[in-house]
TIBALO-733960 format. One record per residue (C-alpha): residue number from 1; residue in three letters; x, y, z. Coordinates in nm, 2 decimals, decimal comma, padded with zeros to 4 digits. Layout:
% TIBALO-733960
   n res     c1     c2     c3
 NUM ALA      X      Y      Z
...
***
This chain:
% TIBALO-733960
   n res     c1     c2     c3
   1 MET -00,34  01,82 -02,60
   2 TYR -00,43  02,05 -02,31
   3 LYS -00,78  01,89 -02,27
   4 LYS -00,63  01,54 -02,26
   5 GLN -00,38  01,65 -02,00
   6 MET -00,64  01,82 -01,79
   7 LYS -00,87  01,49 -01,81
   8 PHE -00,57  01,28 -01,73
   9 GLN -00,48  01,47 -01,42
  10 LYS -00,82  01,47 -01,28
  11 ILE -00,84  01,08 -01,32
  12 ILE -00,48  01,01 -01,19
  13 CYS -00,55  01,23 -00,86
  14 TYR -00,85  01,01 -00,78
  15 VAL -00,66  00,70 -00,89
  16 VAL -00,38  00,79 -00,63
  17 LEU -00,65  00,83 -00,36
  18 ILE -00,81  00,50 -00,46
  19 ALA -00,47  00,31 -00,44
  20 SER -00,41  00,46 -00,09
  21 ALA -00,76  00,35  00,03
  22 LEU -00,70  00,01 -00,11
  23 ALA -00,36 -00,01  00,08
  24 PHE -00,56  00,10  00,41
  25 PHE -00,82 -00,17  00,36
  26 TYR -00,55 -00,42  00,29
  27 SER -00,38 -00,35  00,63
  28 LEU -00,70 -00,41  00,80
  29 GLY -00,74 -00,74  00,65
  30 LEU -00,39 -00,86  00,65
  31 LEU -00,40 -01,06  00,98
  32 THR -00,75 -01,22  00,90
  33 ASP -00,63 -01,56  00,83
  34 LEU -00,37 -01,56  01,08
  35 TYR -00,61 -01,44  01,34
  36 ASP -00,86 -01,70  01,26
  37 SER -00,62 -02,00  01,23
  38 LEU -00,36 -01,90  01,49
  39 TYR -00,47 -01,69  01,74
  40 SER -00,65 -01,97  01,97
  41 MET -00,31 -02,16  01,95
  42 MET -00,15 -01,94  02,18
  43 PRO -00,29 -01,98  02,54
  44 ASP -00,04 -01,73  02,67
  45 PRO  00,14 -01,49  02,42
  46 ALA  00,42 -01,41  02,69
  47 ASP  00,51 -01,79  02,73
  48 PRO  00,60 -01,95  02,39
  49 ALA  00,65 -02,28  02,59
  50 LEU  00,27 -02,30  02,61
  51 ASP  00,20 -02,26  02,23
  52 ARG -00,02 -02,55  02,11
  53 VAL  00,15 -02,50  01,76
  54 THR  00,50 -02,41  01,65
  55 GLY  00,53 -02,08  01,47
  56 ALA  00,17 -01,96  01,56
  57 ARG  00,31 -01,65  01,72
  58 ILE  00,40 -01,50  01,38
  59 PHE  00,05 -01,35  01,45
  60 TYR  00,18 -01,16  01,75
  61 ASP  00,51 -01,09  01,56
  62 MET  00,32 -00,90  01,31
  63 GLN  00,10 -00,69  01,55
  64 ASP  00,34 -00,38  01,58
  65 PHE  00,41 -00,36  01,21
  66 ASN  00,05 -00,41  01,10
  67 LYS -00,05 -00,11  01,34
  68 LEU  00,24  00,11  01,20
  69 PHE  00,15  00,00  00,84
  70 THR -00,23  00,11  00,91
  71 LYS -00,12  00,45  01,03
  72 VAL  00,12  00,47  00,72
  73 THR -00,17  00,41  00,47
  74 ILE -00,39  00,68  00,65
  75 VAL -00,08  00,91  00,60
  76 LEU -00,10  00,82  00,23
  77 ILE -00,49  00,87  00,21
  78 LEU -00,43  01,24  00,37
  79 LEU -00,15  01,31  00,08
  80 GLY -00,39  01,19 -00,18
  81 VAL -00,65  01,45 -00,03
  82 PHE -00,39  01,72 -00,01
  83 ASN -00,36  01,68 -00,40
  84 LEU -00,73  01,76 -00,42
  85 VAL -00,72  02,04 -00,17
  86 MET -00,43  02,19 -00,37
  87 ASN -00,67  02,15 -00,68
  88 THR -00,40  01,94 -00,86
  89 HIS -00,68  01,78 -01,05
  90 THR -00,84  02,08 -01,17
  91 ARG -00,56  02,35 -01,22
  92 ARG -00,48  02,46 -01,57
  93 ARG -00,14  02,57 -01,42
  94 TYR  00,04  02,44 -01,15
  95 TYR  00,19  02,64 -00,87
  96 ILE  00,42  02,57 -00,57
  97 GLY  00,15  02,40 -00,36
  98 ASN  00,08  02,14 -00,65
  99 TYR  00,46  02,06 -00,70
 100 VAL  00,47  01,99 -00,33
 101 SER  00,17  01,77 -00,29
 102 ILE  00,28  01,58 -00,60
 103 ALA  00,63  01,54 -00,45
 104 LEU  00,50  01,43 -00,12
 105 SER  00,24  01,18 -00,24
 106 THR  00,48  01,02 -00,50
 107 ALA  00,77  00,97 -00,27
 108 GLY  00,54  00,86  00,02
 109 SER  00,36  00,61 -00,18
 110 ILE  00,68  00,47 -00,34
 111 ALA  00,87  00,46 -00,01
 112 ALA  00,58  00,33  00,20
 113 SER  00,52  00,06 -00,06
 114 ILE  00,89 -00,08 -00,06
 115 TRP  00,90 -00,07  00,32
 116 ALA  00,58 -00,26  00,38
 117 TYR  00,63 -00,49  00,09
 118 GLY  00,98 -00,59  00,22
 119 LYS  00,82 -00,66  00,58
 120 ILE  00,54 -00,85  00,44
 121 MET  00,75 -01,08  00,22
 122 ALA  00,98 -01,13  00,52
 123 TYR  00,69 -01,25  00,73
 124 LYS  00,56 -01,47  00,44
 125 ALA  00,92 -01,64  00,45
 126 GLN  00,88 -01,69  00,82
 127 TYR  00,54 -01,83  00,81
 128 LEU  00,65 -02,08  00,54
 129 SER  01,00 -02,17  00,68
 130 GLY  00,89 -02,48  00,86
 131 PRO  00,85 -02,56  01,23
 132 GLU  01,23 -02,65  01,25
 133 ASN  01,31 -02,28  01,15
 134 GLY  01,04 -02,10  01,35
 135 GLY  00,77 -02,13  01,10
 136 VAL  00,42 -02,26  01,13
 137 ASP  00,39 -02,63  01,19
 138 PHE  00,11 -02,70  00,94
 139 ALA  00,08 -03,07  01,03
 140 LYS  00,02 -02,99  01,37
 141 LEU -00,20 -02,70  01,31
 142 LYS -00,43 -02,92  01,11
 143 THR -00,44 -03,18  01,37
 144 VAL -00,54 -02,94  01,64
 145 ALA -00,78 -02,75  01,42
 146 GLU -00,97 -03,08  01,34
 147 ARG -01,00 -03,18  01,71
 148 ARG -01,11 -02,86  01,81
 149 GLY -01,33 -02,75  01,51
 150 THR -01,15 -02,43  01,45
 151 PHE -01,03 -02,26  01,13
 152 TYR -00,74 -02,42  00,93
 153 THR -00,55 -02,28  00,61
 154 GLU -00,21 -02,28  00,46
 155 SER -00,32 -02,01  00,23
 156 THR -00,08 -01,73  00,17
 157 PHE -00,34 -01,52  00,00
 158 TRP -00,30 -01,22  00,24
 159 PHE  00,06 -01,21  00,18
 160 ASP  00,05 -01,25 -00,19
 161 ALA -00,21 -00,97 -00,23
 162 ALA  00,08 -00,73 -00,15
 163 ASN  00,21 -00,79 -00,50
 164 PHE -00,11 -00,64 -00,65
 165 VAL -00,18 -00,36 -00,38
 166 PHE  00,16 -00,20 -00,38
 167 GLY  00,20 -00,27 -00,75
 168 PHE -00,11 -00,05 -00,79
 169 VAL  00,01  00,20 -00,54
 170 ILE  00,34  00,25 -00,71
 171 LEU  00,20  00,26 -01,06
 172 ALA -00,06  00,54 -00,93
 173 ALA  00,25  00,72 -00,78
 174 VAL  00,46  00,70 -01,12
 175 LEU  00,16  00,82 -01,32
 176 LEU  00,10  01,11 -01,10
 177 ALA  00,47  01,20 -01,16
 178 ALA  00,43  01,15 -01,53
 179 ASN  00,13  01,37 -01,51
 180 LEU  00,35  01,65 -01,37
 181 ILE  00,62  01,62 -01,64
 182 TRP  00,33  01,61 -01,91
 183 LYS  00,19  01,94 -01,75
 184 ILE  00,53  02,11 -01,77
 185 ILE  00,58  02,03 -02,13
 186 VAL  00,23  02,14 -02,21
 187 THR  00,25  02,46 -02,01
 188 LYS  00,58  02,54 -02,19
 189 LYS  00,42  02,47 -02,54
 190 GLU  00,14  02,70 -02,45
 191 LYS  00,36  02,99 -02,34
 192 ALA  00,56  02,93 -02,66
 193 LEU  00,26  02,96 -02,87
 194 ILE  00,14  03,27 -02,67
 195 LYS  00,47  03,44 -02,71
 196 ALA  00,47  03,36 -03,09
 197 GLY  00,13  03,49 -03,13
 198 LYS  00,24  03,82 -02,97
 199 GLU  00,54  03,86 -03,18
 200 ALA  00,33  03,81 -03,49
 201 ALA  00,09  04,05 -03,39
***
């Protein structure tokens, strides 16, 4: 039992770190399609009246969020590293530092995922809402893109990828918390066996 738990805690600590790194790289790629297809459709970001395509400025609308999102993912990576610094992946018995690192990593991952996912889905809805509601005018975008030879897409891949990325981040966080519960149970059983052995002696 103890060997299985020790092996699991090592794996899950690295999985949490990998999930945080995945979220970081996702933040770097999130605006890729929007930049390629919409950036050139706004001659002057300060003057919406000059936009060549209605809704193109969603690229600028997402800038501040994306910058903050990237910073948040860096914090998640640091929290994942903090687990390793506290030897949460190798300790036979957890101490206060391990409880703190697990709590911060778990809470941070879940909170960040819920926040970022909600924002990204809201931007996706804006993107697809149609020109009459401030969304992208894909018909006009296609016409302009073909005329100018620029990139055109209606894909929501980068928005939809949030389902996988944050699903993975939350799953890793839940498993890290489950590892803590398993560790507590195993530790209590070990103490009980030691106590029983002493009493028998």
